[in-house]
C-alpha positions, 0 to 999 in steps of 0.5 A: 600407692606411687611406682616408687614404694612399690618398689621397696622391700621389707627385711623380715627378721623373724625365725624362719618357720615363723615368717609365713603370715607377715611376709604375706601381709607385706605382699599383700601390700604389693610391696617385696618380703625379704625372708631373712631369719637371723634367729633359729630355733632348734630342741633342746634334749636333756633328762629334766625336761623330761622329769619336768613333764612328769611332775607338772601337778606339784606346780600352780602357774605353768607361765609360757613366754611365748608360742615357741614354749608352748609348741615346744612343751607339747612336743616334749611331752608327744603332744598330749596336754592332759598334765597340763591342765592340772595347774593354771596356765599363764602366757605373757602376750596375746599371740602366747595365748592364743597358741595355748589355745589352738592346743586345746589349752586354757588359759588362766592369766594374760596382760590386760594392757601390756603384754610382756613380762612387766604386764604380767609381772603387772597382775593381781595375781602375779602380786599374790603369788606368795607360797605358790610354785611357778614354773617358767616354760622358755628358750635357755637363757634369755631375761631374769626380770620374771623368776627375779620379780616372782621369788622376791614376791614369795614363790618358788619358781624354778624354769623348763627350758626347751629350745635355744636360740642360735645364729643362723647361717646366712648368706647376706648378698640379698641384702647387699643387693637392696641396700645398695639400689637403696630400695630397703623400705624397712627392717622388723625385728621382735627380739633383742637377740634377732637385732645383734644376729642381724648386725653380726650376719651383715658385713660390717661394711654395710653397718651403716647403711644399714643403721638408715634403713628405719627399724620397727621394734615391738617394745621399747626394750629392743627400741633402746638396744637399737639406739645403743646400736645406732640406727636412725629411725626406730618405731615402736608398733602396738603390739607383737604381732604380725597385725601391728608390725604390718599396720606399722609398716604401712603408716611408715609407708603413708608418711613416706608418700607424703613427703613425697 
């Protein structure tokens, strides 16, 4: 790797508690990982959550949409997993399934190819869902595609909303410095909210420079949003995990070396 490439930095926008592994992988390449969380994840507390946790047996399927959903569900249930094991468990993607298994829970369904809502909806089980009760475990708000589709197929669907997403209070001086120096190599984005919040946090006067930085995203849906915002170079990873993200960053660095 050339000295020019070694000086470049990669902006990591994952929530603070989820950024460690990706930053480590970036630093192993000899680059600087800039931790700049554009999402803050905090627990919700309400009576409905306690009621839902006490009546989990009524649900045929518990559908976890993220690792955060798993962790906050366990936290809300004081770490106990027994009540979750009375139901079939579905995970939207590999990372969520890994978190479930690490907690000692069995995973009955994970998409085979597309590790997202659409991939889960394409499975045989989710197409034979009529008459079954499904509890989607997620953060507050978000897409309605999964619930709407399952209801159209005859399932009863409810949400257990355990956490909320917010824009963290952030100082954009480090990003300003890297943009002005021209050494910000890439920006990693793992959700649409993270991208919107990034644009809200960074000063408007820097938006043109920001949009000129290559953007690494984990889905075509986020790519479409980035195009609307005006980013020039957008690359979609092979998957949502840190390994897929760093693979894409490395690929882009090789391409940059070849151009030089």
